[in-house]
A tleap script that builds the chain and sets N, CA, C and O, in Angstrom:
source leaprc.protein.ff14SB
mol = sequence {
  NMET PRO THR TYR ASP PHE PRO GLN ASP LEU
  ARG ASP ALA GLN LEU ALA LEU ARG ARG THR
  ARG ALA ALA TYR GLU GLN TYR ALA ALA THR
  LEU PRO TRP SER ALA GLU PRO MET PRO GLY
  TRP ASP SER GLU ARG GLN PRO TYR THR SER
  PHE ARG SER GLY LYS ALA ASP SER PRO GLY
  TYR SER ALA GLU GLN THR ALA GLU VAL ALA
  ARG PHE GLN ALA GLU LEU LEU ARG LEU SER
  THR GLU VAL ALA THR HIE PRO PHE TRP ALA
  THR LEU ASP SER GLY VAL VAL ALA ALA ARG
  MET ALA LEU LYS HIE ALA HIE GLU PRO ALA
  GLY ASP GLU ALA CALA
}
set mol.1.N position { 64.501 10.874 -6.114 }
set mol.1.CA position { 63.447 10.068 -6.812 }
set mol.1.C position { 64.621 8.512 -6.178 }
set mol.1.O position { 65.805 8.235 -6.368 }
set mol.2.N position { 63.275 7.724 -5.253 }
set mol.2.CA position { 64.448 6.791 -5.095 }
set mol.2.C position { 64.602 5.772 -5.999 }
set mol.2.O position { 64.009 5.494 -7.041 }
set mol.3.N position { 65.998 5.000 -5.085 }
set mol.3.CA position { 66.167 3.908 -6.179 }
set mol.3.C position { 65.768 2.790 -5.433 }
set mol.3.O position { 65.381 2.689 -4.268 }
set mol.4.N position { 65.962 1.848 -6.461 }
set mol.4.CA position { 65.299 0.421 -5.577 }
set mol.4.C position { 66.249 -0.976 -6.159 }
set mol.4.O position { 66.582 -1.069 -7.341 }
set mol.5.N position { 66.605 -2.012 -5.110 }
set mol.5.CA position { 67.260 -2.969 -5.669 }
set mol.5.C position { 66.294 -3.874 -6.145 }
set mol.5.O position { 65.509 -4.401 -5.358 }
set mol.6.N position { 66.269 -4.135 -7.492 }
set mol.6.CA position { 64.968 -5.174 -8.104 }
set mol.6.C position { 65.769 -6.345 -8.106 }
set mol.6.O position { 66.976 -6.336 -8.348 }
set mol.7.N position { 65.039 -7.444 -7.812 }
set mol.7.CA position { 65.967 -8.736 -7.950 }
set mol.7.C position { 66.040 -9.144 -9.576 }
set mol.7.O position { 65.262 -8.916 -10.503 }
set mol.8.N position { 67.207 -9.784 -9.512 }
set mol.8.CA position { 67.395 -9.779 -11.298 }
set mol.8.C position { 66.222 -11.188 -11.751 }
set mol.8.O position { 66.405 -11.648 -12.878 }
set mol.9.N position { 65.701 -11.480 -11.363 }
set mol.9.CA position { 64.616 -12.508 -11.845 }
set mol.9.C position { 63.361 -11.570 -12.344 }
set mol.9.O position { 62.727 -11.759 -13.382 }
set mol.10.N position { 63.105 -10.375 -11.257 }
set mol.10.CA position { 62.064 -9.411 -11.737 }
set mol.10.C position { 62.494 -8.718 -12.783 }
set mol.10.O position { 61.696 -8.842 -13.712 }
set mol.11.N position { 63.410 -8.037 -13.051 }
set mol.11.CA position { 64.335 -7.124 -13.695 }
set mol.11.C position { 64.188 -7.691 -15.400 }
set mol.11.O position { 64.067 -6.945 -16.371 }
set mol.12.N position { 64.233 -9.074 -15.427 }
set mol.12.CA position { 64.218 -10.070 -16.613 }
set mol.12.C position { 62.798 -10.582 -16.642 }
set mol.12.O position { 62.335 -11.008 -17.700 }
set mol.13.N position { 62.352 -10.570 -15.950 }
set mol.13.CA position { 60.555 -10.841 -16.133 }
set mol.13.C position { 60.225 -9.465 -16.812 }
set mol.13.O position { 59.586 -9.578 -17.858 }
set mol.14.N position { 60.479 -8.424 -16.492 }
set mol.14.CA position { 59.926 -6.890 -16.756 }
set mol.14.C position { 60.715 -7.006 -18.317 }
set mol.14.O position { 59.919 -6.649 -19.184 }
set mol.15.N position { 61.782 -7.325 -18.777 }
set mol.15.CA position { 62.520 -6.826 -19.635 }
set mol.15.C position { 62.076 -8.052 -20.730 }
set mol.15.O position { 62.770 -7.993 -21.745 }
set mol.16.N position { 61.123 -9.094 -20.747 }
set mol.16.CA position { 60.858 -10.075 -21.189 }
set mol.16.C position { 59.346 -9.721 -21.783 }
set mol.16.O position { 58.836 -9.835 -22.898 }
set mol.17.N position { 58.887 -9.246 -20.520 }
set mol.17.CA position { 57.289 -8.567 -20.838 }
set mol.17.C position { 57.046 -7.322 -21.409 }
set mol.17.O position { 55.930 -6.816 -21.525 }
set mol.18.N position { 58.580 -6.611 -21.925 }
set mol.18.CA position { 58.376 -5.199 -22.402 }
set mol.18.C position { 58.537 -5.665 -24.149 }
set mol.18.O position { 57.878 -5.339 -25.136 }
set mol.19.N position { 59.784 -6.609 -23.961 }
set mol.19.CA position { 60.143 -7.080 -25.201 }
set mol.19.C position { 58.901 -8.254 -26.422 }
set mol.19.O position { 58.750 -8.304 -27.643 }
set mol.20.N position { 58.263 -9.013 -25.230 }
set mol.20.CA position { 57.322 -9.577 -25.814 }
set mol.20.C position { 56.153 -8.984 -26.331 }
set mol.20.O position { 55.532 -9.490 -27.266 }
set mol.21.N position { 55.731 -7.658 -25.622 }
set mol.21.CA position { 54.325 -6.861 -25.844 }
set mol.21.C position { 55.207 -6.207 -27.243 }
set mol.21.O position { 54.701 -6.424 -28.344 }
set mol.22.N position { 56.344 -5.519 -27.189 }
set mol.22.CA position { 56.461 -4.908 -28.348 }
set mol.22.C position { 57.111 -5.915 -29.700 }
set mol.22.O position { 57.696 -5.366 -30.634 }
set mol.23.N position { 56.936 -7.284 -29.657 }
set mol.23.CA position { 57.062 -8.415 -30.719 }
set mol.23.C position { 55.346 -8.559 -31.087 }
set mol.23.O position { 54.929 -8.447 -32.240 }
set mol.24.N position { 54.424 -8.833 -29.860 }
set mol.24.CA position { 53.326 -8.963 -30.660 }
set mol.24.C position { 52.380 -7.646 -31.093 }
set mol.24.O position { 51.406 -7.842 -31.820 }
set mol.25.N position { 52.663 -6.470 -30.679 }
set mol.25.CA position { 52.496 -5.512 -31.353 }
set mol.25.C position { 52.788 -5.339 -32.907 }
set mol.25.O position { 51.951 -5.222 -33.802 }
set mol.26.N position { 53.932 -5.349 -32.995 }
set mol.26.CA position { 54.313 -5.452 -34.127 }
set mol.26.C position { 53.502 -6.715 -35.315 }
set mol.26.O position { 52.986 -6.477 -36.407 }
set mol.27.N position { 53.631 -7.903 -34.678 }
set mol.27.CA position { 53.028 -9.168 -35.385 }
set mol.27.C position { 51.557 -8.274 -36.086 }
set mol.27.O position { 51.248 -8.101 -37.265 }
set mol.28.N position { 50.807 -7.792 -34.700 }
set mol.28.CA position { 49.118 -7.602 -34.700 }
set mol.28.C position { 49.330 -6.498 -35.691 }
set mol.28.O position { 48.444 -6.530 -36.546 }
set mol.29.N position { 50.102 -5.636 -35.854 }
set mol.29.CA position { 50.205 -4.785 -37.104 }
set mol.29.C position { 50.030 -5.455 -38.298 }
set mol.29.O position { 49.112 -4.962 -38.954 }
set mol.30.N position { 50.744 -6.694 -38.988 }
set mol.30.CA position { 50.511 -6.999 -39.757 }
set mol.30.C position { 49.120 -7.862 -40.513 }
set mol.30.O position { 48.755 -7.950 -41.685 }
set mol.31.N position { 48.582 -8.422 -39.227 }
set mol.31.CA position { 46.780 -9.154 -39.231 }
set mol.31.C position { 45.974 -8.087 -39.837 }
set mol.31.O position { 46.245 -6.893 -39.714 }
set mol.32.N position { 44.897 -8.589 -40.548 }
set mol.32.CA position { 43.928 -8.149 -41.230 }
set mol.32.C position { 42.927 -7.183 -39.914 }
set mol.32.O position { 42.954 -7.277 -38.687 }
set mol.33.N position { 42.344 -6.544 -40.565 }
set mol.33.CA position { 41.690 -5.249 -38.718 }
set mol.33.C position { 40.541 -6.330 -38.422 }
set mol.33.O position { 39.594 -5.779 -37.861 }
set mol.34.N position { 40.348 -7.631 -38.619 }
set mol.34.CA position { 39.091 -8.217 -38.196 }
set mol.34.C position { 39.582 -9.663 -38.523 }
set mol.34.O position { 39.849 -10.190 -39.603 }
set mol.35.N position { 39.628 -10.316 -36.750 }
set mol.35.CA position { 40.214 -11.813 -36.961 }
set mol.35.C position { 39.199 -12.744 -37.446 }
set mol.35.O position { 39.618 -13.815 -37.884 }
set mol.36.N position { 37.568 -12.469 -37.450 }
set mol.36.CA position { 36.862 -13.000 -38.406 }
set mol.36.C position { 36.440 -12.343 -39.658 }
set mol.36.O position { 36.502 -11.115 -39.714 }
set mol.37.N position { 35.970 -13.102 -40.785 }
set mol.37.CA position { 35.825 -12.282 -41.963 }
set mol.37.C position { 34.774 -11.505 -41.754 }
set mol.37.O position { 33.796 -11.819 -41.076 }
set mol.38.N position { 35.015 -10.020 -42.577 }
set mol.38.CA position { 34.103 -8.729 -42.385 }
set mol.38.C position { 34.031 -8.669 -43.470 }
set mol.38.O position { 34.916 -9.191 -44.149 }
set mol.39.N position { 32.865 -7.957 -44.118 }
set mol.39.CA position { 33.128 -6.519 -45.040 }
set mol.39.C position { 33.237 -5.733 -44.990 }
set mol.39.O position { 32.774 -5.207 -43.979 }
set mol.40.N position { 34.013 -4.755 -46.091 }
set mol.40.CA position { 34.770 -3.664 -46.073 }
set mol.40.C position { 33.639 -2.881 -45.840 }
set mol.40.O position { 32.556 -3.396 -45.559 }
set mol.41.N position { 33.850 -1.349 -45.960 }
set mol.41.CA position { 32.988 -0.348 -46.075 }
set mol.41.C position { 33.380 0.879 -46.721 }
set mol.41.O position { 34.610 0.845 -46.701 }
set mol.42.N position { 32.971 2.057 -47.345 }
set mol.42.CA position { 33.388 2.922 -47.796 }
set mol.42.C position { 32.343 4.220 -47.556 }
set mol.42.O position { 31.342 4.400 -48.250 }
set mol.43.N position { 32.742 5.061 -46.485 }
set mol.43.CA position { 31.369 5.894 -46.274 }
set mol.43.C position { 31.678 7.127 -46.810 }
set mol.43.O position { 32.811 7.097 -47.290 }
set mol.44.N position { 31.112 8.251 -46.933 }
set mol.44.CA position { 30.501 10.004 -47.274 }
set mol.44.C position { 32.014 10.723 -47.042 }
set mol.44.O position { 32.740 10.579 -46.059 }
set mol.45.N position { 32.193 11.295 -47.885 }
set mol.45.CA position { 33.256 12.392 -47.335 }
set mol.45.C position { 32.159 13.139 -45.886 }
set mol.45.O position { 30.962 13.242 -45.615 }
set mol.46.N position { 33.457 13.504 -45.304 }
set mol.46.CA position { 32.765 14.350 -43.772 }
set mol.46.C position { 32.540 15.538 -44.548 }
set mol.46.O position { 33.016 15.727 -45.668 }
set mol.47.N position { 31.861 16.268 -43.970 }
set mol.47.CA position { 31.959 17.588 -44.271 }
set mol.47.C position { 32.805 18.284 -43.888 }
set mol.47.O position { 33.199 18.174 -42.727 }
set mol.48.N position { 33.401 19.319 -44.853 }
set mol.48.CA position { 33.993 20.450 -44.198 }
set mol.48.C position { 35.575 19.670 -44.839 }
set mol.48.O position { 36.546 20.264 -45.309 }
set mol.49.N position { 35.381 18.147 -44.647 }
set mol.49.CA position { 37.235 17.774 -44.661 }
set mol.49.C position { 36.842 16.844 -45.568 }
set mol.49.O position { 35.719 16.498 -45.936 }
set mol.50.N position { 38.200 16.403 -45.950 }
set mol.50.CA position { 38.514 15.683 -47.038 }
set mol.50.C position { 38.134 13.901 -46.477 }
set mol.50.O position { 38.149 12.927 -47.229 }
set mol.51.N position { 37.895 13.884 -45.351 }
set mol.51.CA position { 38.337 13.060 -44.748 }
set mol.51.C position { 37.223 11.699 -45.120 }
set mol.51.O position { 36.045 11.974 -44.890 }
set mol.52.N position { 37.469 10.389 -45.624 }
set mol.52.CA position { 36.262 9.235 -46.108 }
set mol.52.C position { 37.248 7.988 -44.780 }
set mol.52.O position { 38.421 7.627 -44.688 }
set mol.53.N position { 36.212 7.754 -44.127 }
set mol.53.CA position { 36.840 6.408 -43.436 }
set mol.53.C position { 36.073 5.483 -44.516 }
set mol.53.O position { 35.138 5.701 -45.287 }
set mol.54.N position { 36.839 4.406 -44.247 }
set mol.54.CA position { 37.011 2.904 -45.122 }
set mol.54.C position { 37.749 1.929 -44.798 }
set mol.54.O position { 38.876 2.185 -44.374 }
set mol.55.N position { 37.165 0.113 -44.947 }
set mol.55.CA position { 38.198 -0.365 -45.197 }
set mol.55.C position { 37.416 -1.281 -46.081 }
set mol.55.O position { 36.202 -1.412 -46.238 }
set mol.56.N position { 38.995 -2.195 -46.895 }
set mol.56.CA position { 38.988 -2.671 -47.299 }
set mol.56.C position { 38.143 -4.077 -46.942 }
set mol.56.O position { 37.657 -3.960 -45.816 }
set mol.57.N position { 37.852 -5.240 -47.493 }
set mol.57.CA position { 36.903 -6.644 -47.189 }
set mol.57.C position { 38.211 -7.293 -46.089 }
set mol.57.O position { 39.377 -7.340 -46.481 }
set mol.58.N position { 37.823 -7.731 -44.785 }
set mol.58.CA position { 39.042 -8.889 -44.175 }
set mol.58.C position { 38.612 -9.925 -44.406 }
set mol.58.O position { 37.407 -10.127 -44.557 }
set mol.59.N position { 39.601 -10.903 -44.491 }
set mol.59.CA position { 39.957 -12.116 -44.937 }
set mol.59.C position { 39.576 -12.673 -43.667 }
set mol.59.O position { 39.090 -13.802 -43.735 }
set mol.60.N position { 39.707 -12.014 -42.199 }
set mol.60.CA position { 39.902 -12.443 -41.283 }
set mol.60.C position { 41.322 -13.635 -41.244 }
set mol.60.O position { 42.042 -13.956 -42.190 }
set mol.61.N position { 41.388 -14.154 -39.661 }
set mol.61.CA position { 42.808 -14.591 -39.265 }
set mol.61.C position { 42.606 -16.471 -39.949 }
set mol.61.O position { 41.642 -17.233 -40.020 }
set mol.62.N position { 43.998 -16.572 -40.315 }
set mol.62.CA position { 44.173 -17.773 -40.756 }
set mol.62.C position { 44.499 -18.374 -39.296 }
set mol.62.O position { 44.936 -17.831 -38.281 }
set mol.63.N position { 44.039 -19.985 -39.635 }
set mol.63.CA position { 44.620 -21.144 -38.051 }
set mol.63.C position { 45.992 -20.631 -37.325 }
set mol.63.O position { 46.179 -20.628 -36.108 }
set mol.64.N position { 46.914 -20.197 -38.333 }
set mol.64.CA position { 48.552 -20.205 -37.826 }
set mol.64.C position { 48.249 -18.681 -36.960 }
set mol.64.O position { 49.028 -18.529 -36.020 }
set mol.65.N position { 47.195 -17.508 -37.159 }
set mol.65.CA position { 47.547 -16.517 -36.923 }
set mol.65.C position { 46.781 -16.137 -35.820 }
set mol.65.O position { 46.956 -15.021 -35.333 }
set mol.66.N position { 45.462 -17.369 -35.081 }
set mol.66.CA position { 45.008 -17.341 -34.516 }
set mol.66.C position { 45.726 -17.745 -33.623 }
set mol.66.O position { 45.646 -17.167 -32.539 }
set mol.67.N position { 46.850 -19.095 -33.813 }
set mol.67.CA position { 47.499 -19.611 -32.940 }
set mol.67.C position { 48.387 -18.959 -32.227 }
set mol.67.O position { 48.644 -19.139 -31.036 }
set mol.68.N position { 48.978 -18.003 -33.138 }
set mol.68.CA position { 50.198 -16.967 -32.800 }
set mol.68.C position { 49.940 -15.886 -32.007 }
set mol.68.O position { 50.735 -15.376 -31.218 }
set mol.69.N position { 48.420 -15.423 -32.306 }
set mol.69.CA position { 47.589 -14.689 -31.351 }
set mol.69.C position { 47.749 -14.820 -29.877 }
set mol.69.O position { 48.048 -14.104 -28.922 }
set mol.70.N position { 47.298 -16.496 -30.203 }
set mol.70.CA position { 46.773 -16.786 -28.838 }
set mol.70.C position { 48.346 -17.267 -27.845 }
set mol.70.O position { 48.440 -17.363 -26.621 }
set mol.71.N position { 49.026 -17.412 -28.514 }
set mol.71.CA position { 50.259 -18.110 -28.046 }
set mol.71.C position { 51.005 -16.644 -27.370 }
set mol.71.O position { 51.638 -16.642 -26.314 }
set mol.72.N position { 50.787 -15.540 -28.165 }
set mol.72.CA position { 51.749 -14.400 -27.524 }
set mol.72.C position { 50.858 -13.701 -26.228 }
set mol.72.O position { 51.473 -13.228 -25.272 }
set mol.73.N position { 49.537 -13.679 -26.276 }
set mol.73.CA position { 48.366 -13.442 -25.444 }
set mol.73.C position { 48.748 -14.265 -24.219 }
set mol.73.O position { 48.787 -13.540 -23.225 }
set mol.74.N position { 49.072 -15.665 -23.932 }
set mol.74.CA position { 49.641 -16.513 -23.212 }
set mol.74.C position { 50.699 -16.068 -22.861 }
set mol.74.O position { 50.632 -15.758 -21.671 }
set mol.75.N position { 51.463 -15.912 -23.202 }
set mol.75.CA position { 52.485 -15.398 -22.659 }
set mol.75.C position { 52.838 -14.028 -22.174 }
set mol.75.O position { 53.752 -13.838 -21.372 }
set mol.76.N position { 51.981 -12.934 -22.754 }
set mol.76.CA position { 51.560 -11.709 -21.938 }
set mol.76.C position { 51.274 -12.001 -20.900 }
set mol.76.O position { 51.917 -11.502 -19.976 }
set mol.77.N position { 50.231 -12.897 -20.623 }
set mol.77.CA position { 49.413 -12.863 -19.200 }
set mol.77.C position { 50.163 -13.702 -18.289 }
set mol.77.O position { 49.847 -13.658 -17.100 }
set mol.78.N position { 51.382 -14.680 -18.769 }
set mol.78.CA position { 51.901 -15.344 -17.868 }
set mol.78.C position { 53.177 -14.041 -17.172 }
set mol.78.O position { 53.200 -13.801 -15.965 }
set mol.79.N position { 54.032 -13.415 -18.058 }
set mol.79.CA position { 54.894 -12.697 -18.114 }
set mol.79.C position { 54.197 -11.279 -17.139 }
set mol.79.O position { 54.973 -10.682 -16.394 }
set mol.80.N position { 52.834 -10.863 -17.216 }
set mol.80.CA position { 52.102 -10.129 -16.449 }
set mol.80.C position { 52.001 -10.618 -14.993 }
set mol.80.O position { 52.603 -10.095 -14.055 }
set mol.81.N position { 51.306 -11.510 -14.919 }
set mol.81.CA position { 51.752 -11.957 -13.508 }
set mol.81.C position { 52.655 -12.683 -12.601 }
set mol.81.O position { 52.405 -12.945 -11.424 }
set mol.82.N position { 53.972 -13.056 -13.395 }
set mol.82.CA position { 55.021 -12.886 -12.933 }
set mol.82.C position { 55.651 -11.816 -12.181 }
set mol.82.O position { 56.243 -11.960 -11.112 }
set mol.83.N position { 55.446 -10.510 -12.948 }
set mol.83.CA position { 55.842 -9.440 -12.418 }
set mol.83.C position { 54.673 -8.767 -11.271 }
set mol.83.O position { 54.851 -8.278 -10.155 }
set mol.84.N position { 53.587 -8.953 -11.975 }
set mol.84.CA position { 52.603 -8.306 -10.579 }
set mol.84.C position { 52.892 -9.153 -9.357 }
set mol.84.O position { 53.261 -8.558 -8.344 }
set mol.85.N position { 52.799 -10.143 -9.337 }
set mol.85.CA position { 53.117 -11.053 -8.195 }
set mol.85.C position { 54.242 -11.158 -7.282 }
set mol.85.O position { 54.104 -11.365 -6.076 }
set mol.86.N position { 55.718 -10.966 -8.063 }
set mol.86.CA position { 56.569 -10.991 -7.538 }
set mol.86.C position { 56.733 -10.917 -5.868 }
set mol.86.O position { 55.857 -10.164 -5.442 }
set mol.87.N position { 57.364 -11.319 -5.044 }
set mol.87.CA position { 57.471 -11.359 -4.108 }
set mol.87.C position { 58.003 -10.041 -3.618 }
set mol.87.O position { 57.500 -9.391 -2.702 }
set mol.88.N position { 59.230 -9.656 -4.420 }
set mol.88.CA position { 59.697 -8.251 -4.056 }
set mol.88.C position { 58.524 -7.190 -3.762 }
set mol.88.O position { 58.900 -6.307 -2.991 }
set mol.89.N position { 57.421 -7.089 -4.119 }
set mol.89.CA position { 56.444 -6.043 -3.996 }
set mol.89.C position { 56.058 -6.013 -2.998 }
set mol.89.O position { 55.565 -4.940 -2.652 }
set mol.90.N position { 56.071 -7.302 -1.876 }
set mol.90.CA position { 55.653 -7.867 -0.426 }
set mol.90.C position { 56.656 -6.777 0.389 }
set mol.90.O position { 56.330 -6.443 1.528 }
set mol.91.N position { 57.861 -6.242 -0.211 }
set mol.91.CA position { 58.970 -6.019 0.802 }
set mol.91.C position { 58.683 -4.984 1.196 }
set mol.91.O position { 58.921 -4.616 2.346 }
set mol.92.N position { 57.909 -4.051 0.017 }
set mol.92.CA position { 57.795 -2.487 0.563 }
set mol.92.C position { 56.584 -1.940 1.046 }
set mol.92.O position { 55.443 -2.245 0.699 }
set mol.93.N position { 56.968 -1.044 1.940 }
set mol.93.CA position { 55.877 -0.675 3.000 }
set mol.93.C position { 54.946 0.384 2.614 }
set mol.93.O position { 53.940 0.659 3.269 }
set mol.94.N position { 55.365 1.077 1.343 }
set mol.94.CA position { 54.446 2.107 0.685 }
set mol.94.C position { 55.564 2.662 -1.185 }
set mol.94.O position { 56.719 2.485 -1.574 }
set mol.95.N position { 54.567 3.199 -1.638 }
set mol.95.CA position { 55.400 3.418 -2.671 }
set mol.95.C position { 55.733 2.315 -4.007 }
set mol.95.O position { 56.749 2.173 -4.687 }
set mol.96.N position { 54.368 1.606 -4.040 }
set mol.96.CA position { 54.549 0.334 -4.874 }
set mol.96.C position { 54.702 1.411 -5.934 }
set mol.96.O position { 55.799 1.933 -6.130 }
set mol.97.N position { 53.531 1.781 -6.677 }
set mol.97.CA position { 53.554 2.739 -7.955 }
set mol.97.C position { 54.878 2.821 -8.272 }
set mol.97.O position { 55.509 2.073 -9.019 }
set mol.98.N position { 55.277 3.804 -7.644 }
set mol.98.CA position { 56.406 4.432 -8.239 }
set mol.98.C position { 57.875 3.595 -7.885 }
set mol.98.O position { 59.027 4.020 -7.970 }
set mol.99.N position { 57.415 2.336 -7.485 }
set mol.99.CA position { 58.561 1.178 -7.627 }
set mol.99.C position { 58.449 0.641 -9.112 }
set mol.99.O position { 59.314 0.385 -9.949 }
set mol.100.N position { 57.022 0.561 -9.134 }
set mol.100.CA position { 56.458 -0.129 -10.086 }
set mol.100.C position { 57.428 0.550 -11.786 }
set mol.100.O position { 58.247 0.075 -12.573 }
set mol.101.N position { 56.808 1.654 -11.653 }
set mol.101.CA position { 57.503 2.779 -12.445 }
set mol.101.C position { 58.405 2.811 -12.330 }
set mol.101.O position { 58.723 3.387 -13.370 }
set mol.102.N position { 59.710 2.550 -11.579 }
set mol.102.CA position { 60.963 2.524 -11.796 }
set mol.102.C position { 61.473 1.227 -12.438 }
set mol.102.O position { 62.619 1.282 -12.883 }
set mol.103.N position { 60.778 0.022 -12.563 }
set mol.103.CA position { 60.744 -1.331 -12.736 }
set mol.103.C position { 60.907 -1.335 -14.076 }
set mol.103.O position { 61.664 -2.041 -14.741 }
set mol.104.N position { 59.670 0.023 -14.657 }
set mol.104.CA position { 59.308 -0.532 -16.423 }
set mol.104.C position { 60.567 0.414 -17.051 }
set mol.104.O position { 60.700 0.300 -18.270 }
set mol.105.N position { 61.737 1.559 -16.204 }
set mol.105.CA position { 62.904 1.728 -17.076 }
set mol.105.C position { 64.204 1.390 -16.242 }
set mol.105.O position { 65.213 2.093 -16.187 }
set mol.106.N position { 64.004 0.243 -15.635 }
set mol.106.CA position { 65.129 -0.241 -14.879 }
set mol.106.C position { 66.740 -0.664 -16.045 }
set mol.106.O position { 67.955 -0.550 -15.883 }
set mol.107.N position { 65.731 -1.232 -17.322 }
set mol.107.CA position { 66.637 -1.616 -17.951 }
set mol.107.C position { 67.383 -0.645 -18.921 }
set mol.107.O position { 68.176 -1.075 -19.758 }
set mol.108.N position { 67.099 0.663 -18.776 }
set mol.108.CA position { 67.653 1.960 -19.395 }
set mol.108.C position { 68.679 2.434 -18.841 }
set mol.108.O position { 68.553 2.635 -17.633 }
set mol.109.N position { 70.077 2.795 -19.495 }
set mol.109.CA position { 71.181 3.155 -19.028 }
set mol.109.C position { 71.023 4.299 -17.882 }
set mol.109.O position { 70.293 5.288 -17.963 }
set mol.110.N position { 71.657 4.034 -17.070 }
set mol.110.CA position { 72.024 4.572 -15.661 }
set mol.110.C position { 72.823 6.424 -15.801 }
set mol.110.O position { 73.627 6.348 -16.730 }
set mol.111.N position { 72.830 7.548 -15.353 }
set mol.111.CA position { 72.730 8.477 -15.252 }
set mol.111.C position { 72.122 9.361 -16.623 }
set mol.111.O position { 71.399 8.862 -17.485 }
set mol.112.N position { 72.502 10.501 -16.603 }
set mol.112.CA position { 71.695 11.835 -17.603 }
set mol.112.C position { 72.628 11.396 -18.865 }
set mol.112.O position { 73.274 12.364 -19.267 }
set mol.113.N position { 72.849 10.324 -19.524 }
set mol.113.CA position { 73.508 10.720 -20.717 }
set mol.113.C position { 72.963 11.226 -21.637 }
set mol.113.O position { 73.823 11.399 -22.501 }
set mol.114.N position { 71.462 11.779 -22.170 }
set mol.114.CA position { 71.033 12.746 -22.994 }
set mol.114.C position { 71.284 14.093 -22.959 }
set mol.114.O position { 70.843 14.866 -23.810 }
set mol.115.N position { 71.962 14.424 -22.031 }
set mol.115.CA position { 72.710 16.278 -21.543 }
set mol.115.C position { 73.562 16.045 -22.530 }
set mol.115.O position { 74.418 16.882 -22.818 }
savepdb mol mol.pdb
quit
């Protein structure tokens, strides 16, 4: 597997993107299931299983929750754009996909520490 000499600003942007995405997913898990107020539902039991789908009523997002989601989305877009359009990618003749995948793991410790 080839190794890449990623510039520090690209590594930092990728790590910030990863951390921001994780924080957004954690925050989103606390939100109501619908951004707008919506009635819930309860379905009949599915044949041959005990599964019943349903949701409680959703109050929708508060103004603060809507603003926080928008803030996360704007930051994710900014960081994604920074990583995707970094000048480093233009220095590669080929293998951009492999390099991009390697960048996603560049923050991990080097070597085979799992063995």
